N, C-alpha and C positions, 0 to 999 in steps of 0.2 A: 645212740649212746646208752650205756648201762647205768642204771641208778641203783644205789644201795640203800635199803631201809631195814633197820634192825638186824644188821649183819646178814641180810638175805639179798641176793642179787636178783634184780628183775630185768629181764631182757625184753625190750619192746617188740611188738609184732612187726614183721617186715612191712614196708610200704605196699600199697595196692599195686604199684607198677613194677613189682619184683620180676614178674614174668616178662614184662615188656622190656625192661632194661637188662635182664639177664644177670642182675647183681643182687646180693643179699643186703640186709639193712646196714652192714658195715661198708658197703660199696665194693666188696670182693665179688669176683665172678662166681656164679653158681656152677656146680659140676656139669660138664658138658657144654658150657657156654664159653664164648671167647670174644675178645675185643676185636679180633680180626675176622670180619664177616665173610671174607673170601676164603678163610682157612689157610692152612699152610700150603705153600705152592707144591705141586706134585714134584716128585724127585727130578723129573726131566726138565722142569722149568726153573728150579732153584739154582743159584750159583753153584752150590755143592754138587747137585745132580749133573749140571753141565760139565763141571770140572772132572767129576768121576767118569762120565761117559767119554770125554775126550781123552783122559789119561789111559783108559782101557783100550783105546783104538791103537792100531799100528800106524806107523808113519805113512804108509801108502793109503790107508783108509782116510786119514785126515787130509792128505794131499788131494784125494779125490773130491773131498767136500770143499776145500778152499780153491781148487783148480790146480791141476798138476803143472800148469805153465806160469802160475803166479809165483812171486818171489818166495813166499812161504812154502808153496807146493814143491818148488825146485829144491829148496833146502831140505825139506822132509824126505824127499826121494833119494837123498844122498846116504841115508841111514840104512842099516841092515833091515831086510824085509821081514815082516811078521813080528818084530819086537814091539811090545807095548810101549807107548810114549812115556809112561811113568818110569819104566826101566831106563829109557834113554835119558830122561831128565835127571834121574839120580846118577847115572854114569857120568853125564856131563858136569853135574855139580861136584861130584867127587874129583873129577879130572881138574876142574877149576881150583878146588881146594889144594890139590897137589902142586899146582903151578903157583898159586897165590893163597897161602893159608889165611883164612879169616876165622879167628877164634869164635866169634858170635855165631857164624853159620855152622861151624863144626859142632858147637855146643847145642844148637837147636836140632841138628840132625841126630845127635846122640840122645838128647832128651826125648825126641819123638820115637826113636827106635828102642832105647833102653829104659826110658822113664827117667824122671828127674832124680838127681842125687839128693838124698836127705841133707838138709842144712844142719850143720853141727855148730854149736856155740859153746865156747869155753868162757867161764866167768872167773876172772882173776880179781879177787876181792882184797888183794893186798893193800890197795889204796882206800878201800871202803870198809866200814864196819859191817858186821852181819846185819845190823838193823838198817843201814843205808841200802844194802843190797835188797833186803826184803821190801823196803819202802819203794824202791824203784820198780821192782817186779810188780808190786801191788798197783802202782800207778799205771804200768803198761796194761795190766788186766782191766783196770778201771776204764782206760781209754778204749780198749777193745769192746768192753761191755756197752759203753756209751754209743760207740759206732753201730753196734748191732741193734741197740734200742732205737737209734735214729733211723736205721734202715727199716726196721719193723714198723715204726710210726709212719714212715713215708709209704710203705706198702699198704698200710691200713687206710690211707687217705683215698 
């Protein structure tokens, strides 16, 4: 904790076990240190890595891995040869959207491919005075500031 004396800030020395714990005197991780002692999983063993490697495979390649005579293998071998699975998945998803439109799914596809549409907000203050509008906006900013402070306090613990 930092103490203040005569308007001068005094920062205490880090505890002796700083190198053992990998944290500074505020409890934050030191550069190059991590709470995950095994480190981040290699790309091939993380879920993201596995999904990417499977999505880049063709249907035949995945069928070979799961067994061409298995139920999944037989289904995979029905698709065009050499086409990456991610293209087949997108084609099937778009086909399903044509048959049964799902606004949420369509919105997610568009957000992922085109980026989110900026949200626009109109303020109609015909029912409120300018002072009331300003007070409400100030209250919103104050709640946002309080949330950020709470998050920062939580991160400092």
